[in-house]
C-alpha positions in Angstrom: 11.1 15.6 6.9 9.7 18.8 6.8 12.1 20.3 5.2 12.3 17.1 2.8 8.2 18.0 2.0 8.7 21.3 1.1 10.8 20.5 -1.7 8.1 18.1 -2.9 10.0 14.8 -1.4 6.9 12.2 -0.2 7.0 9.9 2.6 5.6 6.3 2.7 5.0 4.7 6.0 6.1 0.7 4.8 4.1 -2.6 6.6 1.9 -0.6 8.4 0.2 -2.7 11.1 3.1 -4.5 11.6 7.0 -4.4 13.4 7.7 -0.2 15.0 4.7 1.7 13.0 2.8 3.3 15.3 -1.0 4.9 15.4 1.0 7.6 16.8 3.4 8.1 14.2 -0.1 9.1 11.4 -0.4 11.9 13.6 3.2 13.4 14.4 4.8 12.4 10.8 4.1 14.5 7.4 3.3 11.3 5.9 1.5 11.1 2.2 0.8 7.3 2.2 0.4 4.2 3.9 1.5 0.7 2.9 -0.7 -2.1 4.6 2.1 -5.0 5.0 1.0 -8.2 3.1 0.6 -10.4 5.9 -3.0 -8.5 6.2 -3.8 -8.8 2.9 -2.6 -12.7 2.2 -4.9 -13.3 5.0 -8.2 -11.4 2.7 -10.7 -14.4 2.5 -8.9 -16.5 5.1 -9.5 -14.7 8.3 -12.3 -12.7 8.9 -10.1 -10.3 11.7 -7.3 -9.9 8.9 -10.0 -8.2 6.9 -11.5 -6.3 9.4 -8.1 -5.0 10.2 -7.5 -4.3 6.1 -10.7 -2.2 6.1 -9.5 -0.4 9.2 -6.3 0.8 8.0 -8.0 1.7 4.5 -10.4 4.0 6.1 -8.0 5.6 8.7 -5.4 6.5 6.1 -8.3 7.7 3.8 -10.4 9.8 6.7 -6.2 11.2 7.5 -5.8 12.2 3.5 -3.4 9.4 2.9 -3.3 6.8 -0.5 -3.4 3.9 0.4 -1.3 1.0 -1.0 -2.2 -2.6 -0.8 1.3 -5.0 -0.9 1.5 -8.2 -1.8 -1.3 -8.6 -3.7 -1.2 -12.1 -5.2 -5.2 -12.5 -6.3 -7.7 -11.4 -7.9 -10.0 -12.0 -4.8 -7.9 -9.7 -3.2 -7.5 -6.9 -5.8 -11.1 -7.3 -6.1 -11.8 -6.9 -1.6 -9.5 -3.8 -1.5 -10.9 -1.6 -4.3 -14.1 -2.3 -2.9 -13.0 -1.4 -0.3 -11.5 1.9 -1.6 -7.8 1.1 -2.0 -7.1 2.2 -4.6 -3.3 1.1 -5.3 -1.8 -2.3 -5.2 1.8 -4.0 -5.7 2.1 -7.6 -5.6 2.8 -10.9 -8.3 -0.7 -10.2 -9.7 0.7 -7.4 -11.8 4.3 -8.6 -12.0 7.0 -10.6 -10.4 10.2 -7.9 -9.6 12.6 -7.8 -12.6 16.0 -6.5 -13.3 16.2 -2.2 -14.3 16.7 -3.1 -17.4 14.2 -5.5 -18.0 11.6 -3.5 -16.1 12.6 -0.1 -18.5 11.9 -2.0 -21.6 8.2 -3.0 -19.7 8.1 0.8 -19.2 8.8 1.4 -23.0 6.4 -0.7 -23.9 3.3 0.8 -22.0 4.0 4.0 -22.8 3.6 3.2 -26.5 
């Protein structure tokens, strides 16, 4: 990973907070980005504990100099909460549903003009 990083390959830890993600990886691996698992994002405004976990992951990532991206953002309430807590990067159905590559390329050209 360190050799790849030297040629500008960037690494993201996906689904952070679940499964095999570990706090130890944050200091042992050359990570550039944390992606907060959508299971936590889904519960913003529903489960206070999940909102605290999201805030903690954002703070930790920001303090470690990493980008933080939220997965599974589906509502404006979720997006607003994340932005308020200094998470400026989002992905999810609030913005667009997955599309075939050809359709995606058309969308890209429309947004460039």
